[in-house]
N, C-alpha and C positions, 0 to 999 in steps of 0.2 A: 096594248098601251105603249106609247112612245117612251124613249129614254128620258126626254125632257119632262114628260108627265110623271114618270116614276120619281124623278129627282125632286119633285115638289111635294111628294107624299111624306107624311110623318113616319117615324119608325113603327109606331103601332099600326098605322094603316098598311104599311108594307107587309108586316107579319100577318095581318088579317087576310090580305089578298093572296099571299103565298100559301097560307094554310088552305085557302079555298080552292085554288087552281094549280098550284105548283108551277107557275109560269117560270121557265128558265131565265127569262130576262129579269125577273124580280130576284131570283137566286143570285144572278150575276151582280145585281145592284147591292145585295146584302153582303156578298163576298168582298166587293170593293170597299164597302163601308167598314167592314170589320177586319180587313187585311192588316191594319196596324196592330191589332190585338195579337195576331199570330207572331209578329216580330217582337212584341213586348214580352210574350210568354217565352219565346225562344231565347231572348236575351237573358231572362232570369235563369232559364235552365242552363245556359252556356256558362254561367259563373261557376267556377270550380271544376269544370269539365277538362279532361286532358286536351292538349293542343291538336290532337288528331281528329277531334270532333269539331267539324266546321259549322259555323253559325248558319250559313246558307242552307246546309243540309237539315239543320234543326227546323228552320222556317219551312222548308219543303215538307218535312214530316208533319209539322203542325197544321199545314193547310188541309190535310186530310181530316184532321180533327175538327177544323172549322166547318168543312162540308158536312160532316157527321152531325155537328151541333145544329146547323141550320135545318137539316132534314128532321131532326128529332125534337127540336125545341117546341114547347107548347106555351104560347103567350098567356093562355088562360090559367096557368099555374101560379101566376103572380110572382114570378122570379125574373130578375133582370137577365137579358140574354148574355151580357158580358160575364156575369157570375157563372152562368151555366156553361158558356163556351170555354172559359179558362180551363176548367177541369177536363173537358173533352180534348182541347188542343194539347194540353200537357200530357194527357194520357196517350194520345196518338204519337207524340214525340218519344215517350218512353217505351211504347210498344215497339217502335221501329228500332230504337237503340238496343232493346233486348233481343230483337230478331237477328241483328248483326253481331251480337255477342261481343261488344267492344271492350268489356272489362277483362284485363289480363287475368289468367287463371291463378297466378300467385296472389294477386290482390283479393280475388274472390275467396281463396282459401283462408287468407288472414282474416278477412271479414267474418267468415264462419267461425273461426277459432275464438275471436273476441266476443262474438254474440253468444257463443256457448259458455264462455267464461262468465260473462255478465249474467246470463240466465241462471247458471249454477250458483254463483256468489249471492245474487240478490234473493234467490229462493231460500238459501241457507241463512242469510243475514236478516231477511225480512225488511230490508231497506235498500236504498240506492248504494251501490258499491263505489268506493272512492277510487281515484286514479291509481294510487299506490297499491291498493288491494287487487285491482285488476292486473296491474303490471306484475305483481308478485305471483299471482296465479298463472300468468303466462310465462313466468321465468325470465322477464326482461326488466330493464330499469324504467323509471318513470319517464325519463327523457326519450328513451327508445319508443315507449308507448305513445308519447305525444307526437313523435315523428310519424309513427304508423297511422295514427288517427288522421293526420294531414294527408298522408298518401292515399287513404281510402275515402277521403271526404267527397270526392266526385260521385262515388257510387251510392252514397247514403241518400242523396236526393232522389235517386231513382228508386231505391228500395221503399221510400216513403209512399211512392205511387203504385206499389204493387197492390193488386186486388186481394182483399182479405175475405171477401165473401161474394159469391156470384149467385144471384137468385134467378127468377124466371125472366124471359125476354132480355137476356144479357144485362140485367140490372146489376150494378156492381157498387161496392163501397171500398174505399181505400182510406188509409190514415189521413192522407192529404185532403180528401173530401171532407172528412170529419172536422179537421182543423179549420179549413178555409171557408167552406160554404155548405154547412149542414142544411141550410134552407133550400139548396138546389137539388137535394135528393128527393126522389119520388115519395110523396107523403103516404102512398099506399103500400109502403114496404112491408114485407112479411115479418113475423115475430122474430125469427132468427137474425135478420139483418138489423132490426132495432136493438137487439141484445148485443150484436157486434159493435154497433156505434156506442152503446152505453159503456162497454168494456174499454173501447179505445179512449173515450173521454176520461174514464176513470184512470186509465194507465197514464194518460198525459198529465192529469192532475197530480199523480204520484211522483212525477219527475222532480229532480232538484230544481229549485226556483229559477236559476239562470238558464238552464236548458229549456225549461217550459217557456220562459220569456222569449228565447231565441226562436222557437217554433212558432209562437203566436205572432211575433213581429214579422217573421219571414213569410208565413203562409196566410195570415189573416190581415195584418196591417200592410202587407205587401212591400216591406222594406228590403233592400239588398243586404247582403252580409256586411258590406262596408258601412252602410248606414246604421245597421244594428250595432256595429262596433263603436260608432260615434255616440249612439244613445247610451250604451252600457260602459263607454269609456275604456274599451279594451281593443286590441288589434284585430284586424279582419281574420288573421290566421287563428286567433283564439276563438272567435265566433264560429269559424269553420269546424274547429275541434268540438265545441259545445254542441253544434248542430249534429255532427256525426255521432257523438255519444248519446244524444237524445234519441236519435233514430234507432241506434243499436239497443238501447234499453227498451224501447217500444216493441221492437221486433222480438226481443228476448221474452218479454212479458206475453206477447200474443202468439208465439210459436205453438205452444201446447194447446191453446184455445183454438187456433186455426185447424190443427189436426183433428180436434174433436168435432168441429163444425163441418169441415169439408167432406 
């Protein structure tokens, strides 16, 4: 089939043809069609990242996720390809970032200390720990705690995309999957994975209202941190802090459960 003939096909027709014969020309057409999606996802990931993380590199990592999405997408599942691909593209970007270990060791250590403090406090209090309570537990001032949260904000987005359960056939679920596109997950998931999703949703619902709102607006409504700041009438740096705290609370809540499932 010629390139001109392919260009006249609808999206649904292209997918049906590709599933039937895996024609490399159709794959190339699909890659061209969805290339802007890779740049869009890379742009969102780039927000809050350190300056040494190049946008073009993120796009390059994301392309592998697009290839993977095209190969594994099943149009019969009645899920939009864009919805499915965003998770794959973002996952590929974070997989590569993890492999090059771009997070400074000192930042990683501080992140672990805060998460442990949050886990311990909220388990004891039976509610969300306030900033001053976390700061006191860490032996620092609230102002120092806020600066620390900004410093580690770039890593919190990555931690949201960590896989929390891996089933058969490399089927995975992350916190981001659950917030952003629960409908894109395989409907034939096993019981343990369904339980994992349930607990993640429950943990999100138990977050302080503003933190929950930031997560939903960022991952589900697809707003940038700056746009969320305008909606909630606070600064972008404040949104970044709220986002980071939300992720840490979720990770703290799920750490013990993850150990029990894995």
